[in-house]
C-alpha positions as CSV (number, residue, x, y, z in Angstrom):
1,M,154.2,98.9,144.7
2,K,155.7,96.6,142.1
3,F,153.2,97.9,139.6
4,M,154.3,101.5,140.2
5,I,157.9,100.5,139.8
6,R,157.1,98.9,136.4
7,I,155.2,102.0,135.3
8,L,158.1,104.3,136.2
9,S,160.6,101.9,134.6
10,C,158.6,102.0,131.3
11,L,158.5,105.8,131.5
12,L,162.3,105.9,131.9
13,L,162.8,103.6,129.0
14,S,160.5,105.7,126.8
15,L,162.4,108.9,127.6
16,T,165.7,107.2,126.8
17,L,164.4,106.1,123.4
18,F,162.8,109.5,122.8
19,S,166.2,111.2,123.2
20,C,168.0,109.0,120.7
21,A,168.0,109.2,116.9
22,T,167.6,106.0,114.9
23,R,169.9,104.9,112.0
24,D,167.0,105.4,109.5
25,E,166.7,109.0,110.5
26,V,170.3,109.9,110.1
27,V,172.1,107.8,107.4
28,Y,172.0,109.0,103.8
29,F,171.4,106.8,100.7
30,Q,170.3,103.7,102.6
31,K,170.4,100.5,100.5
32,A,173.1,102.2,98.4
33,E,173.8,98.8,96.8
34,D,170.5,99.3,94.8
35,I,172.1,102.0,92.8
36,Q,175.0,99.8,91.5
37,G,174.8,100.1,87.7
38,M,171.9,102.5,87.8
39,E,171.7,104.7,84.7
40,N,171.5,108.4,85.1
41,L,167.9,109.0,84.1
42,Q,168.2,112.8,84.4
43,S,170.1,114.9,82.0
44,Y,170.1,118.3,83.8
45,E,170.8,121.6,82.1
46,P,169.7,125.0,83.4
47,I,166.9,126.7,81.5
48,I,167.0,130.4,81.1
49,E,164.2,132.3,82.9
50,K,163.0,135.9,83.1
51,N,165.2,138.2,85.3
52,D,168.2,135.9,84.8
53,V,171.5,137.7,84.2
54,L,173.5,136.1,81.4
55,N,177.3,136.4,80.9
56,I,177.7,135.9,77.2
57,R,181.2,135.7,75.8
58,V,182.0,135.7,72.1
59,S,185.5,134.8,71.1
60,S,187.5,134.3,67.9
61,R,191.1,133.8,66.7
62,N,190.9,137.4,65.7
63,E,189.4,139.2,68.7
64,E,189.1,142.5,66.8
65,V,186.3,141.1,64.5
66,V,184.1,140.0,67.5
67,K,184.4,143.2,69.5
68,P,181.1,144.6,68.2
69,F,179.3,141.5,69.7
70,K,180.5,142.2,73.2
71,M,180.5,146.0,73.3
72,N,177.6,146.3,75.8
73,L,179.0,143.9,78.3
74,D,182.5,145.3,78.1
75,S,181.3,148.8,78.6
76,Q,179.2,147.8,81.5
77,Q,182.2,146.2,83.2
78,S,184.5,149.2,82.6
79,G,181.9,151.7,83.6
80,G,181.5,150.1,87.1
81,G,184.9,151.1,88.2
82,G,185.8,147.5,89.0
83,N,183.5,147.5,92.1
84,Q,180.3,146.1,90.6
85,N,178.8,142.9,91.8
86,P,179.7,140.3,89.2
87,S,176.3,138.7,89.5
88,L,174.7,141.9,88.2
89,M,177.0,142.3,85.2
90,G,175.7,140.9,82.0
91,Y,172.5,140.7,79.9
92,L,169.3,141.0,82.0
93,V,166.5,138.9,80.7
94,D,163.5,141.3,80.6
95,P,159.9,140.4,81.8
96,K,159.1,139.3,78.2
97,G,162.0,136.9,78.2
98,N,164.2,139.0,75.8
99,I,167.7,140.5,75.8
100,Q,169.2,143.2,73.6
101,F,172.3,141.8,72.0
102,P,174.8,143.9,70.1
103,V,174.4,143.8,66.3
104,L,171.7,141.1,66.4
105,G,169.2,143.2,68.3
106,Q,166.4,141.8,70.4
107,I,166.6,138.0,71.0
108,H,164.1,135.8,72.9
109,V,166.0,133.7,75.4
110,A,163.6,132.6,78.1
111,G,162.7,128.9,78.1
112,K,165.8,127.9,76.2
113,K,168.6,125.7,77.6
114,R,172.0,127.3,78.0
115,T,173.6,125.2,75.2
116,E,170.6,125.8,73.0
117,L,171.1,129.6,73.2
118,E,174.8,129.2,72.7
119,Q,174.2,127.3,69.5
120,D,171.6,129.8,68.3
121,L,173.8,132.8,68.9
122,Q,176.9,131.1,67.5
123,S,175.0,130.2,64.3
124,Q,173.9,133.8,63.7
125,I,177.3,135.3,64.5
126,R,179.1,132.8,62.3
127,T,177.3,134.3,59.2
128,M,179.6,137.3,59.9
129,V,182.5,135.7,61.8
130,T,183.2,132.2,60.6
131,D,185.1,130.9,63.6
132,A,183.1,132.7,66.4
133,V,182.6,130.7,69.6
134,V,179.9,131.6,72.1
135,S,179.8,130.6,75.8
136,I,177.0,131.5,78.3
137,R,176.8,131.4,82.0
138,I,173.9,132.4,84.3
139,T,175.6,134.7,86.8
140,N,172.8,135.2,89.3
141,F,172.2,131.5,89.9
142,K,171.5,131.3,93.6
143,V,169.8,128.8,95.9
144,T,168.4,129.6,99.4
145,V,168.6,126.9,102.1
146,L,166.8,127.3,105.4
147,G,166.1,125.3,108.5
148,E,168.2,122.7,110.3
149,V,171.6,123.0,108.5
150,G,175.0,124.2,109.6
151,N,175.0,127.6,107.8
152,P,171.6,128.6,106.4
153,G,171.5,131.3,103.8
154,R,171.9,131.9,100.1
155,V,174.4,129.9,98.1
156,D,176.0,131.2,94.8
157,V,176.3,128.5,92.1
158,E,179.1,129.3,89.7
159,D,178.7,126.6,87.1
160,G,174.9,126.7,86.9
161,R,174.5,123.1,88.2
162,I,174.0,121.9,91.8
163,T,172.5,118.9,93.5
164,L,170.9,118.6,96.9
165,P,173.9,116.7,98.4
166,E,176.3,119.3,96.9
167,L,174.2,122.1,98.5
168,F,174.2,120.5,101.9
169,A,177.9,119.9,101.7
170,S,178.4,123.6,101.0
171,V,176.4,124.7,104.1
172,G,177.8,122.4,106.7
173,D,175.4,119.5,106.1
174,I,172.1,118.8,107.9
175,N,172.1,118.9,111.7
176,Y,171.1,115.9,113.6
177,Q,167.9,117.8,114.5
178,G,167.0,118.0,110.8
179,K,164.4,115.8,109.1
180,R,166.3,114.1,106.2
181,E,163.4,112.1,104.9
182,N,161.1,115.1,104.1
183,I,163.1,117.9,102.7
184,L,161.0,120.6,101.1
185,V,162.0,122.3,97.8
186,I,160.0,125.4,96.6
187,R,160.4,126.3,93.0
188,E,159.1,128.9,90.7
189,T,158.5,128.1,87.0
190,N,157.0,130.6,84.6
191,G,155.7,132.7,87.6
192,V,154.0,129.7,89.2
193,K,155.1,128.3,92.5
194,T,155.6,124.5,92.8
195,M,156.9,122.3,95.6
196,G,158.4,118.9,96.0
197,R,159.6,116.6,98.8
198,V,162.9,114.8,98.8
199,D,164.0,111.8,101.0
200,I,167.8,112.0,101.1
201,T,168.0,108.8,103.2
202,D,166.6,106.8,100.2
203,S,169.0,105.7,97.5
204,N,166.2,106.5,95.0
205,V,166.8,110.2,95.6
206,F,168.8,110.2,92.4
207,K,165.6,109.7,90.5
208,N,163.8,112.5,92.2
209,P,163.0,115.5,89.9
210,F,164.1,117.9,92.6
211,Y,167.5,116.2,93.1
212,Y,169.0,118.8,90.7
213,L,168.2,122.4,91.9
214,K,167.2,125.3,89.7
215,Q,168.1,129.0,90.1
216,N,166.2,130.7,93.0
217,D,165.0,127.4,94.5
218,I,164.3,127.5,98.3
219,V,165.3,124.4,100.2
220,Y,163.9,123.9,103.7
221,V,165.0,121.2,106.2
222,E,162.3,120.7,108.8
223,P,163.2,120.0,112.5
224,T,162.5,116.5,113.7
225,Y,159.6,115.7,116.0
226,K,162.2,115.4,118.8
227,Q,163.5,118.9,118.1
228,M,160.1,120.4,118.1
229,K,159.2,118.7,121.4
230,S,162.4,120.0,122.9
231,A,161.3,123.5,122.1
232,G,158.0,122.9,123.9
233,F,157.6,120.5,126.9
234,F,161.3,119.6,127.1
235,S,163.3,122.8,126.8
236,S,166.6,121.0,126.3
237,Y,168.4,117.7,126.5
238,A,169.6,118.8,130.0
239,G,165.9,118.9,131.0
240,I,165.4,115.4,129.7
241,F,168.4,114.0,131.5
242,S,167.2,115.8,134.7
243,L,163.8,114.2,134.4
244,I,165.4,110.8,133.8
245,G,167.5,111.3,136.9
246,S,164.4,112.2,138.9
247,V,162.5,109.2,137.7
248,S,165.5,106.9,138.4
249,G,165.7,108.3,142.0
250,V,162.0,107.6,142.5
251,I,162.4,104.0,141.3
252,L,165.3,103.4,143.6
253,L,163.4,104.9,146.5
254,L,160.3,102.7,145.9
255,T,162.5,99.7,145.4
256,S,164.2,100.3,148.8
257,I,160.9,100.8,150.5
258,S,159.4,97.7,149.0
259,K,162.2,95.7,150.6
């Protein structure tokens, strides 16, 4: 009889531990003191890819002289009646990685960093307009986040730069049922799919090559083992507590009988 009570007590303890999350599973940037004084080893800048849409602005102290260099973009904006999606307005990078730019003609842009293309265009335009300034933004920069987060879906990135913590902050953070130490990032580079894993509970996350996200990345937060089990044998936490109550009742009954 005492043996049975011990067995049931161990089962009750196991279920209690099963239903709880540990600190290591929940807390971000553990051992954060290790990053004190850490140099930023990553200098991130978005690289232009095929099918990107570029918003290219050319400006000068005399706006009249740079009008020919923004004719196509301006006509596209005015022709949309003010109702076009801003992310679809601009210069589309074709399957060969080129855009058609006013006056300069066809320009290969895929594979270049944003600032690199800005400097290239500015250098060419300044042969005709000496004080021309070029600024570029990728207008269709989006990241998709799925799984155990507050608001899964697609996230628009306005400035062309976003990190994993910033992404999670924008979608309501990771749920307690999400696996923080094994986040999956799916990325496409030059038509080839690649993937990486990120442990956001580790302070070394800042060194991970997937810490900075690229346009069209897919981020998936897996459910924890506890969450997957709750979808199977245990349908809910209510079911777990009900089972704990039943086991407790059996233990009390056996204890009273043994007396």
